[in-house]
C-alpha positions as CSV (number, residue, x, y, z in Angstrom):
1,M,3.2,23.8,1.9
2,K,1.6,20.7,2.4
3,K,1.2,17.5,0.1
4,I,-0.7,15.0,1.2
5,A,-2.1,11.4,-0.6
6,I,-5.4,9.1,-0.4
7,L,-5.6,6.2,-1.0
8,Q,-7.7,2.7,0.0
9,S,-5.1,-0.1,2.1
10,N,-3.6,-2.9,0.4
11,Y,-1.9,-6.0,1.6
12,I,1.8,-5.6,1.4
13,P,1.5,-3.5,-1.7
14,W,4.4,-3.0,-4.4
15,K,7.0,-0.6,-4.5
16,G,4.6,2.1,-6.1
17,Y,2.7,2.7,-3.2
18,F,5.3,3.3,-0.6
19,D,6.6,5.9,-3.4
20,I,3.2,7.5,-3.0
21,I,2.9,7.5,0.8
22,G,6.6,9.1,1.3
23,S,6.3,11.3,-1.5
24,V,3.7,13.6,0.7
25,D,3.4,14.7,4.4
26,E,0.4,12.9,5.3
27,F,-0.7,10.2,4.1
28,V,-5.0,9.0,4.3
29,L,-5.9,5.8,4.2
30,Y,-8.9,5.2,2.5
31,D,-11.3,2.5,3.8
32,D,-14.6,4.1,4.1
33,M,-14.8,2.8,0.5
34,Q,-17.1,0.0,-1.0
35,Y,-14.8,-3.1,-0.6
36,T,-14.5,-4.7,-3.6
37,K,-13.8,-8.7,-4.7
38,N,-10.7,-9.7,-6.8
39,D,-8.4,-5.8,-6.5
40,W,-5.4,-5.4,-4.2
41,R,-7.0,-4.7,-0.6
42,N,-6.7,-8.4,0.4
43,R,-4.5,-9.8,-1.9
44,N,-0.6,-9.2,-3.7
45,K,2.1,-10.5,-5.8
46,I,5.3,-12.6,-5.0
47,K,8.4,-14.0,-6.4
48,T,8.7,-18.1,-7.0
49,Q,10.5,-20.1,-9.8
50,N,7.2,-21.3,-10.7
51,G,5.6,-17.9,-11.7
52,L,4.0,-15.1,-10.4
53,Q,1.8,-16.1,-6.4
54,W,-0.9,-14.4,-5.9
55,L,-1.2,-14.7,-1.9
56,S,-4.9,-13.8,-1.1
57,I,-5.8,-13.6,2.4
58,P,-9.6,-14.9,2.7
59,V,-12.7,-12.7,4.1
60,R,-15.7,-12.7,4.2
61,Q,-17.7,-9.9,2.0
62,E,-21.8,-9.9,3.6
63,S,-22.8,-7.3,1.2
64,L,-22.5,-5.6,-2.5
65,H,-22.3,-1.6,0.3
66,Q,-19.3,-3.2,2.8
67,K,-16.3,-1.0,3.3
68,I,-13.1,-2.1,3.3
69,N,-12.6,-1.5,6.9
70,E,-15.8,-3.6,7.6
71,T,-14.5,-6.8,5.8
72,K,-13.4,-10.2,8.3
73,I,-11.0,-12.5,7.4
74,I,-12.5,-15.4,7.5
75,D,-9.0,-18.2,8.6
76,P,-7.4,-17.2,10.7
77,K,-4.3,-19.3,9.4
78,W,-3.8,-17.0,7.0
79,N,-0.9,-15.7,8.2
80,V,1.0,-19.2,9.2
81,N,0.3,-20.1,4.6
82,H,1.9,-16.6,3.5
83,W,5.2,-16.8,5.8
84,R,5.3,-19.9,4.2
85,S,5.1,-19.7,0.9
86,I,7.4,-16.5,1.7
87,S,9.9,-18.2,3.1
88,Q,9.8,-21.1,0.9
89,S,10.4,-18.6,-2.3
90,Y,12.7,-15.9,-0.8
91,A,15.1,-17.9,0.9
92,K,18.0,-17.3,-1.6
93,A,17.5,-13.6,-1.8
94,P,20.9,-12.2,-0.9
95,H,19.4,-10.2,2.3
96,F,16.4,-13.2,3.7
97,K,18.6,-14.1,7.1
98,A,18.7,-10.0,7.7
99,Y,14.7,-9.7,7.7
100,K,13.7,-13.1,8.7
101,E,13.3,-12.6,12.1
102,Q,11.6,-9.0,11.4
103,M,9.3,-11.1,8.6
104,E,8.4,-13.7,10.7
105,A,7.4,-11.6,14.0
106,L,5.1,-9.0,11.5
107,Y,3.5,-12.3,9.7
108,M,2.8,-14.0,12.9
109,S,1.4,-10.9,15.1
110,A,-0.9,-10.3,11.6
111,T,-3.6,-11.6,13.7
112,M,-6.7,-8.8,13.0
113,E,-9.9,-9.2,12.7
114,T,-10.7,-6.7,9.4
115,I,-8.4,-6.5,6.5
116,S,-8.1,-1.8,6.8
117,E,-6.1,-3.4,10.3
118,I,-4.2,-6.0,8.8
119,N,-2.9,-3.8,5.7
120,R,-2.2,-1.5,8.6
121,H,-0.6,-3.5,10.3
122,F,2.2,-4.3,7.2
123,I,2.0,-0.7,5.5
124,D,3.0,0.9,8.9
125,A,6.0,-2.2,10.1
126,I,7.5,-1.5,5.9
127,C,7.9,2.1,6.2
128,A,9.6,2.1,9.4
129,M,12.3,-0.5,7.0
130,I,12.7,1.6,4.0
131,E,12.3,4.5,6.7
132,I,9.2,6.5,5.4
133,K,8.5,8.4,8.0
134,T,5.1,10.4,6.7
135,V,2.3,10.7,9.4
136,I,-0.2,7.8,7.9
137,R,-4.4,9.3,9.0
138,D,-7.4,7.3,9.0
139,S,-10.5,8.1,7.1
140,R,-12.4,7.1,10.1
141,E,-10.6,10.2,12.0
142,F,-13.1,12.6,9.6
143,V,-16.0,13.9,9.4
144,L,-16.8,12.9,4.7
145,A,-18.4,14.6,2.8
146,D,-20.6,13.7,-0.3
147,G,-19.2,13.1,-4.1
148,K,-15.8,11.6,-4.9
149,S,-14.0,14.7,-5.6
150,E,-15.8,16.4,-2.8
151,R,-15.3,14.1,-0.1
152,L,-11.1,14.1,-1.7
153,L,-11.2,18.1,-1.5
154,A,-12.7,18.1,2.2
155,L,-9.9,15.6,3.3
156,C,-7.4,17.8,1.6
157,Q,-9.2,20.7,3.4
158,D,-9.2,19.2,6.6
159,L,-5.5,18.7,6.4
160,G,-4.6,22.0,6.1
161,A,-3.4,20.0,2.1
162,T,-2.1,23.3,-1.2
163,T,-1.1,19.7,-3.4
164,Y,-3.2,16.8,-3.4
165,L,-1.1,13.7,-4.9
166,S,-3.3,11.5,-6.7
167,G,-3.0,7.7,-8.2
168,P,-3.1,8.1,-12.1
169,A,-6.7,5.5,-11.8
170,A,-8.4,8.8,-10.8
171,R,-7.3,10.9,-14.0
172,D,-11.0,9.0,-14.9
173,Y,-13.3,10.4,-12.4
174,L,-11.5,13.6,-10.5
175,D,-13.2,16.9,-11.0
176,E,-9.9,19.3,-11.2
177,S,-11.6,22.2,-11.7
178,I,-13.0,22.3,-7.3
179,F,-9.3,21.9,-6.4
180,K,-8.3,24.7,-8.3
181,E,-10.9,26.8,-7.3
182,A,-10.5,25.5,-3.1
183,G,-6.5,26.9,-3.8
184,I,-5.3,23.2,-3.9
185,A,-3.2,22.3,-6.9
186,V,-3.5,18.6,-8.2
187,E,-0.5,16.4,-8.8
188,W,-0.3,13.0,-10.5
189,M,1.7,10.2,-9.1
190,D,3.6,8.7,-12.5
191,Y,5.1,5.3,-12.3
192,S,7.1,5.1,-15.3
193,G,10.7,4.6,-15.4
194,Y,11.8,2.5,-12.2
195,E,15.3,0.7,-12.1
196,E,15.1,-2.9,-11.8
197,Y,17.2,-4.0,-9.4
198,H,18.7,-7.7,-8.2
199,Q,16.1,-9.6,-8.2
200,L,15.0,-13.8,-8.3
201,F,13.9,-15.9,-11.2
202,P,13.9,-13.8,-14.3
203,P,12.2,-11.9,-16.2
204,F,11.8,-8.7,-14.1
205,E,9.1,-8.0,-12.5
206,H,7.8,-4.8,-11.4
207,G,4.7,-5.3,-9.7
208,V,4.7,-7.7,-6.8
209,S,4.7,-6.4,-3.2
210,V,7.4,-4.3,-1.9
211,I,8.6,-7.3,0.0
212,D,10.7,-9.1,-2.9
213,L,12.6,-5.5,-2.5
214,I,13.3,-5.9,0.6
215,L,13.9,-9.0,0.5
216,N,16.5,-8.5,-2.9
217,E,17.8,-5.2,-2.0
218,G,17.8,-4.7,1.7
219,E,18.9,-2.0,3.6
220,N,19.0,-0.4,-0.6
221,A,15.9,-1.4,-1.5
222,K,14.3,2.9,-0.5
223,N,17.4,3.8,-2.5
224,F,14.7,2.3,-5.6
225,L,11.6,4.5,-5.3
226,K,12.1,8.5,-6.3
227,S,10.4,9.5,-3.6
228,T,14.4,9.3,-1.8
229,P,16.5,12.1,-1.9
230,K,19.7,10.9,-4.2
């Protein structure tokens, strides 16, 4: 039995993204897809005393057909600015001091050219922080088929999957019948029912970067994921 998930990379994603990674045996970063503006590829939210704040990485979009892994950073100082915002907003978080040196080093070393490389840099590091050991692959390792559903099915077959775990947004287009014909079960990630944790600046907000969870709960952060054995 082998379960996989396939998602486009996000910048410092929310806890649900890491939950899907932690729920499977292998996870594929699907950055051969078209880059979309005003999405999660290059931005995410943190909590501040003045409310939610977007942290956005400035990128250059030269074509509507540009892929995520072709999208380049245009401001080399973005990492310094983002770390400044995070350190100011979370200075009083219970576990900020414990993670400050590690987080700062993570940001200062985020000097890659493309958004895909930046996102992978953070995803790998955050997985280590919350003890997720899932194997992470890159879609560029594979020969991709044509067709939305067909491409996902082919990736599942290449990886020897028996189950494909999908995000709920794919319900609009995923052709489950071709997976059934191929003998691969389709499961849908359920993002409901998360427990609240200690969080600065009420009211509570689930849909912020997982950094919020880590700096507020420290080593206990993993216990607020559904994929963590209880």
